[in-house]
C-alpha positions as CSV (number, residue, x, y, z in Angstrom):
1,M,-56.3,86.1,-17.1
2,A,-52.6,85.4,-16.8
3,V,-52.9,85.6,-13.0
4,Q,-55.7,83.0,-13.0
5,L,-53.6,80.6,-15.3
6,D,-50.6,80.9,-13.0
7,D,-52.8,80.1,-9.9
8,A,-54.3,77.1,-11.7
9,A,-50.9,75.8,-12.7
10,D,-49.7,76.1,-9.1
11,K,-52.7,74.1,-7.8
12,A,-52.4,71.4,-10.5
13,A,-48.6,70.7,-10.3
14,P,-47.1,72.0,-7.1
15,R,-43.4,72.6,-7.3
16,T,-41.1,70.8,-5.0
17,G,-37.8,72.1,-3.5
18,K,-34.5,70.2,-3.1
19,G,-35.0,66.8,-1.5
20,D,-38.7,66.9,-2.5
21,A,-39.4,69.5,0.2
22,P,-42.5,71.5,-0.4
23,P,-41.8,75.1,-1.4
24,A,-42.8,78.1,0.6
25,R,-45.5,80.5,-0.4
26,R,-44.9,83.1,-3.0
27,G,-43.6,86.2,-1.5
28,G,-42.2,84.3,1.6
29,R,-38.8,82.8,2.2
30,R,-38.2,79.2,1.2
31,A,-37.5,76.6,3.8
32,G,-33.8,76.2,4.3
33,S,-33.0,79.6,2.8
34,S,-33.0,81.2,6.2
35,G,-30.4,80.6,9.0
36,T,-32.7,78.0,10.6
37,P,-32.4,74.6,8.9
38,S,-35.4,72.5,8.2
39,A,-36.2,69.3,10.2
40,P,-34.7,66.8,7.7
41,A,-31.6,69.0,7.4
42,R,-31.3,69.0,11.2
43,R,-31.6,65.2,11.4
44,T,-29.0,64.8,8.6
45,A,-26.5,67.2,10.2
46,S,-26.9,65.6,13.7
47,A,-26.3,62.0,12.5
48,P,-22.5,62.2,11.9
49,A,-22.1,63.9,15.2
50,R,-23.9,61.1,17.0
51,R,-21.7,58.5,15.2
52,T,-18.6,60.4,16.0
53,A,-19.5,60.6,19.6
54,S,-20.3,56.9,19.8
55,A,-17.0,55.8,18.2
56,P,-14.8,56.5,21.2
57,A,-17.3,54.6,23.4
58,R,-17.0,51.5,21.2
59,R,-13.2,51.8,21.2
60,T,-13.2,52.1,25.0
61,A,-15.4,49.1,25.3
62,S,-13.2,47.0,23.1
63,A,-9.9,48.0,24.8
64,P,-10.2,45.4,27.6
65,A,-10.8,42.7,25.0
66,R,-7.6,43.7,23.2
67,R,-5.6,43.5,26.5
68,T,-7.0,40.1,27.4
69,P,-4.5,38.0,25.3
70,Y,-1.5,40.0,26.8
71,L,-2.8,39.4,30.3
72,L,-3.2,35.7,29.6
73,L,0.4,35.6,28.3
74,L,1.8,37.5,31.3
75,P,2.3,34.5,33.6
76,A,4.2,32.6,30.9
77,L,6.3,35.6,30.1
78,L,7.1,36.1,33.7
79,A,8.1,32.5,34.2
80,T,10.3,32.7,31.1
81,A,12.0,35.8,32.3
82,V,12.7,34.3,35.7
83,F,13.7,30.8,34.8
84,L,15.3,31.5,31.4
85,G,16.0,35.2,31.1
86,W,17.8,35.7,34.4
87,P,20.1,32.6,33.9
88,M,20.9,33.8,30.4
89,V,21.9,37.2,31.8
90,R,24.1,35.6,34.5
91,N,25.7,33.4,31.9
92,L,26.4,36.4,29.7
93,L,28.1,38.2,32.6
94,L,30.2,35.1,33.4
95,S,31.4,34.9,29.8
96,F,33.2,38.3,30.3
97,Q,34.9,37.2,33.5
98,N,38.0,35.1,34.4
99,L,36.2,32.8,36.8
100,N,38.2,29.8,38.1
101,M,38.2,28.0,41.4
102,K,40.3,30.7,43.1
103,E,37.9,33.5,42.1
104,L,34.9,31.4,43.1
105,I,36.2,30.6,46.6
106,Q,37.4,34.1,47.3
107,H,34.4,35.7,45.7
108,L,36.5,37.8,43.3
109,T,35.3,39.3,40.1
110,D,38.0,39.4,37.4
111,W,36.6,41.0,34.3
112,R,38.3,40.0,31.0
113,G,36.0,41.8,28.6
114,T,36.0,39.9,25.3
115,G,39.1,37.9,26.2
116,N,37.3,34.6,26.6
117,Y,35.6,35.0,23.2
118,Q,38.9,35.9,21.5
119,E,40.7,32.9,23.0
120,I,37.9,30.6,22.0
121,L,37.5,31.9,18.5
122,G,41.2,31.7,18.0
123,S,41.4,28.1,19.1
124,E,41.6,25.3,16.6
125,Q,39.8,23.0,19.1
126,F,36.7,25.1,19.0
127,W,36.5,25.0,15.2
128,R,37.1,21.3,15.1
129,V,34.4,20.7,17.6
130,T,32.0,23.0,15.7
131,S,32.6,21.3,12.4
132,R,32.3,17.9,14.1
133,T,29.0,19.0,15.7
134,V,27.6,20.1,12.3
135,V,28.5,16.9,10.6
136,F,27.2,14.8,13.5
137,T,23.9,16.7,13.4
138,A,23.5,16.4,9.6
139,V,24.1,12.7,9.6
140,N,21.6,12.1,12.4
141,V,18.9,14.3,11.0
142,V,19.1,12.7,7.6
143,L,18.8,9.2,9.1
144,I,16.0,10.3,11.4
145,M,13.9,11.9,8.7
146,V,14.4,9.2,6.1
147,L,13.7,6.3,8.5
148,G,10.9,8.2,10.2
149,V,9.1,9.0,7.0
150,L,9.4,5.3,5.9
151,I,7.9,4.1,9.1
152,G,5.2,6.7,9.0
153,L,4.2,5.7,5.5
154,L,4.3,2.1,6.7
155,L,1.8,2.9,9.5
156,A,-0.5,4.4,6.9
157,R,-0.6,1.2,4.9
158,L,-0.8,-1.4,7.7
159,G,-4.0,-2.8,9.1
160,T,-5.6,-1.7,12.3
161,L,-4.0,-4.4,14.5
162,M,-0.5,-4.2,13.2
163,R,-0.7,-0.4,13.2
164,L,-1.7,-0.5,16.9
165,V,1.2,-2.8,17.8
166,L,3.8,-0.8,15.9
167,S,2.4,2.5,17.3
168,A,2.6,1.1,20.9
169,A,6.2,0.0,20.3
170,L,7.1,3.5,19.0
171,V,5.4,5.2,22.0
172,L,7.3,2.9,24.5
173,A,10.6,3.8,22.8
174,W,9.7,7.5,22.9
175,A,8.6,7.4,26.5
176,M,11.8,5.7,27.8
177,P,14.0,8.2,29.8
178,V,17.2,9.3,28.0
179,I,19.5,8.0,30.7
180,A,17.7,4.7,31.0
181,A,17.9,4.2,27.2
182,T,21.6,5.2,27.3
183,T,22.3,2.6,30.0
184,V,20.5,-0.1,27.9
185,F,22.7,0.7,24.9
186,Q,25.8,0.6,27.1
187,W,24.9,-2.9,28.0
188,L,24.0,-3.9,24.4
189,F,27.4,-2.7,23.1
190,D,29.5,-3.8,26.1
191,S,32.8,-5.4,25.0
192,R,32.6,-8.4,27.3
193,Y,28.9,-9.1,28.0
194,G,27.1,-7.1,25.2
195,V,24.4,-8.8,23.2
196,V,25.6,-7.1,19.9
197,N,29.1,-8.7,20.2
198,W,27.6,-12.1,21.1
199,V,25.2,-12.0,18.0
200,L,28.0,-10.9,15.7
201,D,30.3,-13.7,17.0
202,R,27.5,-16.2,16.4
203,L,27.0,-14.9,12.9
204,G,30.7,-15.6,12.0
205,W,32.4,-12.3,12.8
206,H,34.6,-13.8,15.5
207,S,36.8,-10.8,15.7
208,M,33.9,-8.8,17.1
209,A,33.6,-11.1,20.1
210,H,35.3,-8.6,22.4
211,Y,35.2,-5.5,20.3
212,D,35.4,-2.2,22.2
213,W,32.7,0.0,20.7
214,V,33.7,3.1,22.6
215,G,37.5,2.7,21.9
216,S,37.6,4.7,18.7
217,Q,36.0,7.8,17.4
218,L,33.9,6.3,14.6
219,S,32.6,3.3,16.6
220,T,31.6,5.6,19.5
221,F,29.8,7.9,17.1
222,F,28.1,4.9,15.6
223,V,26.7,3.8,19.0
224,I,25.6,7.4,19.8
225,T,24.0,7.7,16.4
226,V,22.0,4.5,16.7
227,L,20.8,5.6,20.2
228,I,19.7,9.1,19.0
229,V,18.1,7.9,15.9
230,W,16.2,5.2,17.8
231,Q,14.9,7.8,20.3
232,S,13.9,10.2,17.6
233,L,12.1,7.9,15.1
234,P,8.8,7.8,17.0
235,F,8.3,11.5,16.9
236,V,8.7,11.7,13.2
237,A,6.9,8.5,12.3
238,L,3.8,9.1,14.4
239,N,3.5,12.8,13.4
240,L,3.9,11.9,9.7
241,Y,1.2,9.2,10.0
242,A,-1.2,11.7,11.7
243,A,-0.4,14.2,8.9
244,T,-1.1,11.7,6.1
245,T,-4.7,11.2,7.5
246,T,-5.4,14.8,6.5
247,I,-4.6,14.2,2.8
248,P,-7.8,13.6,0.7
249,K,-7.9,10.1,-0.6
250,E,-9.1,11.4,-3.9
251,L,-5.7,12.7,-4.6
252,Y,-4.1,9.3,-4.2
253,E,-6.8,7.7,-6.3
254,A,-6.3,10.2,-9.1
255,A,-2.5,9.7,-9.0
256,R,-2.9,5.9,-9.2
257,M,-5.4,6.2,-12.1
258,D,-2.7,8.2,-13.9
259,G,-0.3,5.3,-13.5
260,A,1.9,6.8,-10.8
261,G,4.0,4.4,-8.7
262,A,4.7,4.6,-5.0
263,W,7.6,7.1,-5.4
264,K,5.7,9.3,-7.8
265,V,2.7,9.3,-5.5
266,F,5.0,10.5,-2.6
267,T,6.7,13.2,-4.6
268,S,3.6,14.5,-6.4
269,V,1.0,14.1,-3.6
270,T,2.3,13.4,-0.1
271,F,5.4,15.6,-0.1
272,P,3.8,18.8,-1.6
273,F,0.8,18.5,0.7
274,L,3.0,17.9,3.8
275,K,5.8,20.3,3.0
276,P,5.2,22.5,6.0
277,F,5.3,19.4,8.2
278,F,8.7,18.3,6.8
279,L,10.1,21.7,7.2
280,A,9.1,22.1,10.8
281,T,10.0,18.6,11.8
282,T,13.4,18.8,10.2
283,F,14.1,22.0,12.1
284,L,13.0,20.6,15.4
285,E,15.2,17.5,14.9
286,I,18.2,19.7,14.0
287,I,17.8,21.6,17.3
288,W,17.3,18.4,19.3
289,V,20.3,16.6,17.9
290,F,22.6,19.7,17.9
291,K,22.1,20.2,21.7
292,A,22.2,16.5,22.6
293,F,24.1,16.1,25.8
294,P,23.2,13.1,28.0
295,Q,23.6,10.5,25.3
296,I,27.1,11.6,24.3
297,F,28.3,12.2,27.9
298,A,26.9,9.0,29.3
299,I,28.3,6.8,26.6
300,N,31.9,7.9,26.9
301,Q,32.0,11.5,28.2
302,G,33.2,12.8,24.8
303,G,36.0,10.3,24.6
304,P,38.2,8.7,23.6
305,D,40.7,11.6,23.8
306,R,37.9,14.1,23.5
307,L,37.3,13.0,19.9
308,T,33.5,12.7,20.2
309,E,33.0,16.1,21.9
310,T,30.2,18.3,20.5
311,L,29.6,21.9,21.4
312,P,27.5,21.1,24.5
313,I,30.0,18.6,25.8
314,Y,32.9,21.0,25.0
315,A,31.2,23.8,27.0
316,F,30.6,21.4,30.0
317,T,34.2,20.0,29.9
318,E,35.8,23.5,29.8
319,G,33.4,25.0,32.3
320,V,32.8,22.3,34.9
321,G,35.5,19.7,34.1
322,N,38.4,22.1,33.8
323,L,36.9,24.7,36.2
324,H,37.1,27.5,33.6
325,F,33.6,28.7,34.2
326,G,34.0,31.9,32.2
327,M,35.2,29.9,29.2
328,G,32.4,27.4,29.5
329,A,29.8,30.3,29.6
330,A,31.3,31.8,26.5
331,I,31.2,28.5,24.6
332,S,27.6,28.0,25.6
333,L,26.6,31.4,24.4
334,L,28.4,30.8,21.1
335,T,26.4,27.5,20.8
336,I,23.2,29.5,21.3
337,V,24.3,32.0,18.6
338,V,24.7,29.0,16.2
339,L,21.2,27.8,17.1
340,L,19.8,31.3,16.6
341,A,21.4,31.5,13.2
342,M,19.7,28.2,12.2
343,T,16.4,29.5,13.7
344,A,16.7,32.6,11.6
345,Y,17.3,30.5,8.4
346,Y,14.2,28.4,9.2
347,L,12.0,31.4,9.8
348,R,13.2,32.9,6.5
349,L,12.2,29.7,4.7
350,T,8.9,29.7,6.5
351,F,8.1,33.3,5.5
352,K,9.2,32.6,1.9
353,Q,6.9,29.6,1.7
354,E,4.0,31.6,3.1
355,Q,4.5,34.4,0.5
356,Q,4.6,31.8,-2.2
357,E,1.3,30.3,-1.0
358,E,-0.3,33.8,-0.9
359,N,1.0,34.6,-4.3
360,G,-0.3,31.3,-5.6
361,L,-3.7,32.0,-4.1
């Protein structure tokens, strides 16, 4: 009787093995208990192997895609190495040599080691020129940014026709070649036939009728500053106007509804929204003004009495003017070092700003 009840129970509710696999008969070995795995087990065991085998194939297939950006950059990198890297290496080698006209004609190589750098860094003239360059750059950049921002905000407020006229005038000023613009300013500030002296004389300043604008340090720097600022304003103004078009108008409307004036709107909406633009543009203007050469050299060649020399003019005067090519190379490399230091400071500010934005998000 017990045997019959057991058989009935087995027929009514068949037991299942692990994974719902049907059990083997009584007295026989269960599926999976022997050395040969069942069919589902074989499929499960072979799946990771297939995935592992296909992974290297996918990595091999994507390798050319990863190399494509580097291949596209290769022509630019080669051009940079040929036209910029090799002259830099040659300039570095010259900076360790005593290369004057005698050595140049006789093809002699007189190595001085760090003698050129020691002489330059120990010279008061170098530090005067460096401080003068820093002050000159700071004054010009402040004027460029302030006036450029004001003109850019004006472009955002003008009507279509007036905006088009002012933009065309800015583009024409920006497109004028540097030497052509410098020549125009030389005529404008000429002591005998200049328009500026004529206008000042007509306005009652008769002592300015024959004033020599390039006869003193401050007046020469004034002319150069006006020229550089005039050439740089279009870049800042047009880019700022283009950047303001990306600011949602709802922000301005909300600020005005809160009773904010023009200055409050700028400090609470425009400036925070365009802070990366101001940072990048200021850095570009610092580099552009710091290495300005044709404007200063064409106006008065760093005169009078070398009182308006900046570092690029100083390097050219020592290297080409005085035929001390090793000294000129060393000064130019020191100028690059100063620019690299400013670049490192700018990159530090940029990374810091990015980290603050990420933390804020």
